[in-house]
N, C-alpha and C positions, 0 to 999 in steps of 0.2 A: 716198766721193769722194776723189780723189787729194790735193786741197788739205788736207783734214782729216787724212789719213794723214801727209802731210808735216809739218803743224803739230804733230800729236801726237808724232811721232817727234823733231822738232827742238826742241820746247819746253824739255826739260832742257838741251840744248846752248845754246839761246838765253839761258837764265837764267845759265848759267855764263859765257858770253861777256860778258854784261852786267855780271856781278859783277866780272870782272877787267878791264873797261874796253876790251874788244875790240869793234869794230863787228860787229853781227849782219849776216850776208849778206842782201842785198835779197830774194832768192827766199824766204828763211825769213820775212822781214817781210811780204812780199806774201801768202804763204799764210796767215799769222796774221791779217792784215787781213781777208781774205776770210772766213775761218772765224769770227772774232770778230764781224764785222759781221752775218753770217748768224745766229749764235747770239743776239746782242743783239736782232736783229729778231724772231726767234722768241720770245724771252723777253718782249718787249713785247706780243706778240700773245696770250699766254696769258691765260686768264680771271683767274687768280690770279697776280699779279706776284711773281716770286721775287727779292726785293730783294737778298739775299745773292749770288745768282748774277750779277746785273747789276753789283753792286759789285765782285765778283771780276773779271769781264770788263773792266770799266772800269779797274781797277787794272792789269791786264795790258796794256791799250792804253797806259796812261801809262808803265808800266815800260819798254816797248820803243819808246816815242815813235811809236806807230802812230796814224795818223789814219784813222778809219773813213769812207770816202767813199761813202756810200750814201744816195740819195734815199729808198729804201725804208725805211732805218733811221729817218730823220727822220719819215717818215709813220707808221711803227709806233709810235714813241715819242709822237708827237703824238696819235694815236688812243687810245693807252692813257691819256694824260693827260685827254683829252676824255671817255672812258668813266668815269674815276674822278671827274672833276668833275661829270659828269651824275648819278652815283650819290649824290654829296654833295648836289646840288641837290634830289634827291628826298627826302632826309632831312637837312635842313641842321642840325638839332640834334645829329646823330650825330657825336660828337667823333672816333670811330674813322675814319669816312669822311673827315672834315676832315683828320685826321692823315695819312691815306693820300694825300690830294691833296698835302700838303706834302712827304711822303716821296718821292713820284714826281717832283715838281718838282725836289727836291734831286738825285735820281738823274739826271734828264735834264740838269740844268745842270752836272753833274759830268763828263759825257762830253766827251772832248777833241774840239774842232772839229766838233761836231754842233750846229748852231743850229736848235733846234726852234721852230716857229712857235706861239707861245702865244696868238694872237689870240682864238680861240674860248674858251679857258679864261679869259683875262682878261675877256672880255665877260660870261661867266657869273658870275665873281667880282664884277664891277662891278654886275651886276643884283642879286645877293643883297645886296651892301653897300648899295646905294641904296634898294632896295625892301623888303627883309626884315630887315635887321640889327637895327634898333631893336625891331621886334615879336618877333624871336627872343630878344633879350636879356631882354625883359620876361617871357617864358615860363619862363625859368630862374631858379633861386634865385641870390642875389647871388654866392656863392662859385663855383658852377658857371658862372654867366654870365661872371665874370671869367676863369676858365680858358678857356672857349670863346672869348671875345673876344680873349684873348692869342694863342691858336692861330690864330684867324681873321686877326688882325693880322699874325702872322708869315707866314702864307701870302700875304697881301696884299703884304707887303714883298718876298717872293720873286718876286712877279708885278709888281713895280715900282709898287705903289700906296702912297700915304700914307693910311691908313685914316681918321685924324681929319679930313683935308681932304675925303676922299670922303664921309663921312657928315655932316660939318658940325657935329660936337659933340665936346667933350672927354670924357675918362673921368669927370671930376667931374660934368659935366652929365648924363651917362648914369646914373651910380650914386648921385648925390646926395651 
């Protein structure tokens, strides 16, 4: 596609112009916005999320002050988060899946000017916290439980939850 060709050919020049403080021409920025938005959307639709690729694209967006304006990008990012959260909910003791949720939230929140609707992910987190948290903690050994709870709390914070308020108990009450 012509936009991709233009972006690939102009990217080194865009970098140079940015380094020396010269404004990048709007047609270059427009082509970059289209290509990067499409590539991000595709990356979020992959079964296995390539974190490094998304981080690199997001860094490029920031470097050139490009705002990806795509409803499809928000939808792709939201669905990726929802899939990841669903996978965690199937195996809530799996720390790798929980870490994946946190990593994806961080990625989504790092994208410039893309406000992803976290409603469904927040609802699932709330459900696990209110209905399963204490039972899950008791299934784990003390050290593993504390690691898992710390990670779960961190994900909750990224989703704007206060875990202690949500579960109604302090760490001392949980771990004795």
